C-alpha atoms as one frame of an Amber mdcrd trajectory, in Angstrom:
protein
   6.608 -57.589 -22.103  10.423 -57.391 -21.282  11.434 -54.899 -23.110   8.492
 -52.375 -21.831   9.624 -53.244 -18.475  13.196 -52.445 -19.223  12.406 -49.169
 -20.946  10.368 -48.403 -17.584  13.431 -49.117 -15.233  15.763 -47.026 -17.479
  13.578 -44.160 -17.110  13.127 -44.883 -13.333  16.862 -44.607 -13.236  17.314
 -41.525 -15.284  15.031 -39.482 -13.100  16.995 -40.452 -10.192  20.082 -39.604
 -11.728  19.068 -36.365 -12.605  17.598 -35.769  -8.904  20.815 -36.265  -7.378
  22.536 -34.397 -10.524  20.389 -31.266  -8.409  20.813 -31.851  -5.003  22.160
 -29.434  -2.650  24.509 -32.308  -0.766  27.629 -31.262  -2.530  27.626 -27.683
  -1.548  28.088 -26.607   1.969  27.772 -22.895   3.796  30.544 -22.343   6.371
  29.462 -18.319   6.907  26.552 -16.375   5.860  26.580 -12.151   7.260  24.825
  -8.881   6.574  26.057  -5.880   8.198  24.511  -2.869   8.108  25.949   0.889
   7.959  23.059   3.359   8.280  22.293   5.405   5.059  25.729   4.198   3.429
  25.240   0.388   2.465  24.315  -2.854   3.643  27.580  -5.951   2.786  26.320
  -9.334   2.352  29.239 -11.796   2.876  28.554 -15.412   1.960  31.837 -18.299
   2.221  31.249 -21.754   0.832  32.808 -24.682  -0.065  32.074 -27.987  -2.619
  34.113 -31.125  -1.931  33.767 -32.261  -5.439  33.867 -29.516  -7.667  34.106
 -25.785  -8.331  31.493 -23.349  -7.118  30.847 -21.577 -10.596  27.909 -19.139
 -10.145  25.942 -17.522  -7.051  22.825 -15.358  -7.090  21.598 -13.310  -3.826
  17.819 -12.880  -3.758  16.551 -10.087  -1.095  13.624  -8.362  -0.462  12.222
  -5.433   1.850   9.414  -7.010   4.049   6.333  -6.545   3.025   7.109  -5.304
  -0.342   5.901  -6.967  -3.549   9.690  -6.841  -5.295  12.309  -9.118  -5.118
  15.376  -8.280  -6.260  18.540 -10.348  -7.388  22.391  -9.433  -7.553  25.286
 -11.682  -8.561  28.367 -11.065  -5.540  31.557 -10.915  -6.612  34.078 -14.027
  -6.011  36.614 -16.225  -7.293  35.245 -19.860  -8.749  36.953 -22.618  -6.933
  36.007 -25.630  -3.979  36.239 -22.479  -1.154  34.694 -19.325  -2.183  33.918
 -16.143  -0.610  31.141 -13.985  -1.826  30.437 -10.504  -1.489  27.919  -8.075
  -2.260  27.626  -3.842  -1.115  24.355  -2.603  -1.853  24.421   0.757  -1.954
  21.760   2.074   0.502  22.853   6.170  -0.593  21.761   5.648  -4.163  18.241
   3.690  -2.830  16.977   5.201   0.447  15.235   2.824   3.039  13.956   4.248
   6.247  15.181   2.400   9.544  13.345  -0.264  11.102  12.318  -2.310   7.993
  12.965  -5.815   8.148  15.293  -7.375   5.197  15.092 -10.737   3.940  17.302
 -12.726   1.584  18.935 -16.088   0.326  21.287 -17.523  -2.088  21.439 -19.781
  -4.789  24.861 -21.344  -5.694  25.865 -23.893  -8.441  28.722 -25.925  -9.418
  30.599 -27.261 -12.155  28.760 -30.762 -11.950  25.417 -28.740 -11.773  24.653
 -29.194  -8.252  22.656 -26.469  -7.055  22.295 -25.397  -3.027  19.204 -22.680
  -1.966  20.099 -21.294   1.347  17.903 -20.658   4.134  16.237 -17.353   4.357
  17.989 -14.912   6.821  15.976 -11.660   8.016  17.606  -9.206   9.849  16.353
  -5.747  10.847  18.161  -2.290   9.404  18.569   0.238  12.076  19.978   3.565
  12.418  23.064   2.439  13.764  24.254   5.709  15.153  22.349   5.520  18.135
  21.659   2.469  20.797  18.012   2.394  21.128  15.811   0.838  23.689  12.206
  -0.684  22.560   8.927  -1.611  24.309   6.824  -3.539  21.983   3.858  -6.447
  21.963   2.284  -8.101  18.997   0.888  -5.315  17.444   3.681  -2.631  17.533
   7.195  -1.717  18.920   8.305   1.772  20.066  11.971   2.448  20.226  13.788
   5.854  21.696  17.509   6.210  22.419  17.369   9.622  24.372  15.224  10.459
  27.625  13.962   8.157  30.478  12.328   4.845  30.592   9.193   6.937  31.558
   9.619   8.802  28.175   9.378   5.911  26.406   6.739   4.193  27.747   4.300
   6.979  28.007   4.905   7.314  24.296   4.379   3.750  23.575   1.097   3.629
  26.229  -0.223   6.513  23.826   0.065   4.073  20.448  -1.626   1.656  22.171
  -4.352   3.961  23.698  -4.381   5.394  19.878  -5.130   1.801  18.425  -7.746
   1.166  21.217  -9.667   4.105  20.377  -9.360   2.934  16.688 -10.614  -0.516
  17.077 -13.289   0.861  19.560 -14.479   3.838  17.776 -13.832   2.866  14.048
 -13.961  -0.664  13.727 -10.182  -0.371  12.708  -7.425  -2.922  13.642  -3.632
  -3.055  12.991  -2.770  -6.138  10.936  -0.667  -8.451  13.657   1.026 -10.568
  11.222   3.294  -7.030  10.311   3.254  -5.429  13.855   4.126  -1.175  13.032
   7.207  -0.125  13.991   7.634   3.617  15.567  11.112   5.169  15.880  11.620
   8.179  18.272  14.577  11.129  17.260  15.250  13.590  20.079  15.106  16.406
  17.728  13.452  17.352  14.722  16.968  17.874  13.065  18.084  14.352  13.943
  14.980  13.222  12.330  15.709  14.799   9.144  19.046  13.285   9.353  17.665
   9.787   9.147  15.360  10.653   6.253  16.012  10.660   2.351  18.028  14.079
   1.179  15.236  16.708   0.314  13.290  16.115   3.509  11.503  19.501   4.224
  12.883  21.369   7.579   9.960  21.675   9.070   9.024  17.841   8.967   8.274
  16.745  12.897   7.149  13.103  12.109   6.930  10.453   8.806   4.671   7.604
   7.717   6.093   4.991   5.466   2.163   3.409   5.910   3.231   0.357   3.011
   6.557  -0.244   5.096   4.511   0.279   8.644   7.370   2.167   9.825   6.903
   5.635  11.469   9.864   8.483  12.401   8.829  11.061  14.418  11.198  13.875
  16.357  10.096  14.037  19.799  12.070  16.224  22.343  12.036  15.303  25.923
  10.330  18.752  27.049   7.661  17.777  24.452   6.053  14.722  25.942   2.501
  15.579  25.454   3.146  17.056  22.009   4.948  13.702  21.124   1.988  11.460
  22.528  -0.477  13.337  19.904   2.250  12.982  17.250   2.715   9.266  17.989
  -1.075   8.537  18.059  -1.802  10.837  14.726   1.047   8.845  12.625   0.104
   5.407  13.920  -3.694   6.059  12.779  -2.688   7.253   9.152  -0.498   3.850
   8.937  -3.576   1.169  10.399  -6.272   3.079   8.427  -3.843   2.871   5.044
  -3.570  -0.772   5.717  -7.366  -1.358   6.395  -8.230   0.585   3.269  -5.659
   0.161   0.768  -6.779  -0.614  -2.631  -6.209  -0.147  -6.466  -8.628   2.336
  -7.056  -8.364   5.451  -4.757  -7.432   7.142  -1.679  -9.837   8.384   0.934
 -11.398  11.774   1.231  -8.749  14.160   3.111 -10.840  15.007   5.540 -11.565
  11.158   6.577  -8.129  10.347   6.697  -7.109  13.421   8.922  -9.922  13.651
  10.698  -9.940   9.651  12.134  -5.984  10.809  12.937  -7.202  13.699  14.551
  -9.876  11.758  16.595  -7.344   9.646  17.624  -5.104  11.947  19.285  -8.315
  12.617  21.833 -10.307  15.594  22.413  -9.462  18.505  20.161  -6.703  20.759
  21.317  -7.909  24.557  22.156  -5.839  25.971  19.174  -8.070  23.583  16.518
 -11.372  24.266  19.254 -10.797  28.335  18.637 -10.168  27.727  14.831 -13.720
  25.873  14.255 -15.731  28.173  16.798 -14.529  31.259  14.927 -15.279  29.893
  11.685 -18.657  28.846  13.108 -19.457  32.124  13.955 -18.195  34.017  11.429
 -19.902  31.497   8.470 -16.589  30.539   7.178 -16.551  26.916   7.634 -14.658
  25.287   4.865 -16.882  23.266   2.470 -16.590  19.250   2.604 -15.847  18.940
  -0.819 -12.721  21.219  -0.490 -11.425  19.379   2.421 -11.708  16.314   0.141
  -8.355  16.929  -1.484  -5.306  18.855  -0.333  -5.640  21.432   2.532  -4.997
  24.839   2.161  -1.300  25.572   2.279  -2.232  29.047   4.674  -1.875  27.792
   8.341  -4.745  29.300   9.733  -6.842  27.344   7.205  -4.754  24.361   7.235
  -5.466  24.493  11.214  -9.220  24.955  10.279  -9.303  21.676   8.027  -7.875
  19.549  10.775 -10.476  21.005  13.083 -13.156  20.391  10.517 -11.944  17.115
   9.911 -12.260  16.126  13.684 -15.180  17.622  13.992 -16.928  16.069  11.067
 -15.484  12.298  11.521 -17.174  12.688  15.589 -20.217  14.116  14.656 -20.191
  10.565  12.219 -19.197   8.347  15.460 -21.467  10.048  17.423 -24.537  10.098
  15.423 -24.202   7.002  13.467 -22.116   4.880  15.292 -18.622   2.770  15.511
 -20.272   0.095  12.840 -21.120   2.632  10.179 -17.802   4.365  10.326 -16.225
   0.335   9.824 -18.869   0.055   6.782 -17.826   3.099   5.261 -13.976   2.213
   5.158 -14.631  -1.183   4.203 -16.552   0.106   1.424 -13.986   2.390   0.547
 -11.377  -0.701   0.538 -13.647  -2.579  -1.729 -13.513   0.516  -4.343 -15.645
   3.445  -4.385 -15.983   7.305  -5.218 -16.229   9.511  -2.198 -19.943  10.254
  -2.610 -20.835   6.656  -3.723 -19.269   5.549  -0.554 -21.300   7.928   1.654
 -24.271   7.437   0.021 -24.042   3.539   0.449 -23.487   4.011   4.395 -25.199
   6.908   5.330 -27.842   7.882   2.694 -26.187  11.332   1.882 -23.396  12.708
  -0.689 -20.672  14.827   0.139 -22.359  17.769   0.219 -25.375  16.285   2.064
 -23.671  15.076   4.998 -21.596  19.008   4.878 -25.041  20.362   5.484 -26.277
  17.432   8.228 -22.951  18.351   9.823 -22.966  22.205   9.885 -26.613  22.188
  11.100 -25.530  19.991  14.078 -22.621  22.351  14.987 -24.987  25.221  14.422
 -23.839  26.397  10.578 -26.295  27.933   8.673 -26.664  25.296   5.792 -29.973
  23.052   6.264 -29.319  19.372   6.152 -31.198  17.822   3.746 -33.607  14.423
   4.425 -31.373  11.200   3.563 -33.943  10.202   1.019 -33.768  13.200  -1.162
 -32.354  12.632  -4.692 -28.771  13.327  -5.126 -27.881  16.619  -6.679 -25.776
  16.910  -9.585 -22.352  18.051  -9.433 -19.434  18.500 -11.375 -16.390  17.364
  -8.434 -13.902  14.885  -9.918 -14.298  11.415  -8.814 -11.093   9.911  -6.639
  -7.913   9.668  -7.940  -8.518   6.671 -10.300 -12.145   5.382 -11.358 -12.901
   2.115  -9.318 -13.641  -0.433 -11.826 -14.338  -3.082  -9.316 -17.371  -1.296
  -8.314 -18.693   0.236 -11.824 -16.675  -1.419 -14.252 -14.581   1.288 -16.770
 -16.463   1.451 -19.970 -14.626  -0.815 -22.418 -14.051   1.253 -25.705 -16.224
   0.635 -28.431 -15.513   0.431 -32.530 -15.153   3.401 -33.663 -18.510   4.881
 -35.636 -18.279   4.776 -39.663 -19.188   8.096 -41.355 -23.231   8.136 -42.395
 -22.167   8.069 -46.307 -19.474   5.538 -45.744 -21.851   2.839 -43.894 -24.724
   3.611 -46.205 -21.751   2.577 -49.481 -21.141  -0.656 -47.402 -24.744  -1.421
 -46.995 -25.621  -1.148 -50.606 -22.274  -3.361 -51.242 -23.755  -6.044 -48.776
 -27.353  -6.204 -50.850 -25.909  -6.136 -54.272 -23.381  -9.023 -52.752 -26.492
 -10.974 -51.641 -28.466  -9.974 -55.246 -25.401 -11.605 -57.220 -25.252 -14.630
 -55.246 -29.037 -15.352 -55.359 -29.045 -15.021 -59.018 -26.139 -17.301 -59.543
 -27.872 -20.117 -57.308 -31.147 -19.373 -59.592 -28.949 -19.709 -62.845 -27.323
 -23.085 -61.200 -31.074 -24.401 -60.604 -32.707 -24.130 -63.603 -29.375 -25.740
 -65.849 -29.745 -28.680 -62.962 -33.268 -28.886 -63.914 -33.148 -28.571 -67.663
 -30.530 -31.236 -67.811 -32.891 -33.557 -65.393 -35.665 -33.150 -68.467 -33.259
 -34.174 -71.091
């Protein structure tokens, strides 16, 4: 008993010593800084000291907030009791949009096997070429550097109105834990300077939905256009968050239609294009609008106008709850036709006919209970395995002649086994009789 107690005490002492060996009290951080030069680099500087041993290893861990990947690097430093470490993240090679939050921490080790994990630090990576003013609430922030305070507040007001309309009419709300960040540049040229190389010269705004970042070029004399642009791009980010899933995207007409709807009443240019197509019986089919819009500017204008009109028809006719249910169905994973039939009882063609009838088109609306028509239209980007489950590949079928030979072989083997068993049984009975 005494020997057992002694062994237990030794184990406890050993565990205690092991805990001391990995304690963080021996290493002290004296300075921890991160400085960014927009579209050039982010420099991480760390100073630390150790009173008992040389610091031999430093690892930096860093991550864009909201992204699933954490990167690591080994800052340069000379081992010793007092060290200065530096790591430079080259943002010319790996583009980062302005407005993202970056979090980082260090893991330090010394020659005596002491470790120290620093507390995570977070900073916002901004376009340091400008001095920004900001309006914000718990759901979003809007920053601008050129124009009056009323200019910025007007754009911020348009964003909050768009959020309210999406919540009221479509049942979609922004995630409060990660507010959307909108950055307003004073021209299209300045906007493109903030984007990655190769940005299109006609770009007036861009959304990084997975990061919750929106960049828009809004000259001060184009405030009304800016209000619509803010509402439109914000809608894309909010809807992407509300419906994000690993199976597929929304049909293009639904995504763009909700964004157009969030802008407010349809502009005269788009309304004229829609009216003209209705009167000439030249509406584009909804299946055509489920993928990329036409490159032709007139057809693209009609595509946006039709998308708005279809979304408005769904909300006005069937209500907010149905639209929210449709978006939730896409979030769970569904084909375009599958989601529409589940919520509205119509596939894409059926909705197309019902909507066209509502605006004076030529096609008649089918009954909501009508049997679905066969179609060769491909499903969305990826088959939604969460709903239907992908078919598992079975074993390859054998040729008929090979299968017959295998069958005969199995029968023959069975006969041989039975014959051997019969011989054994007869021999055993004969021996018993003796």
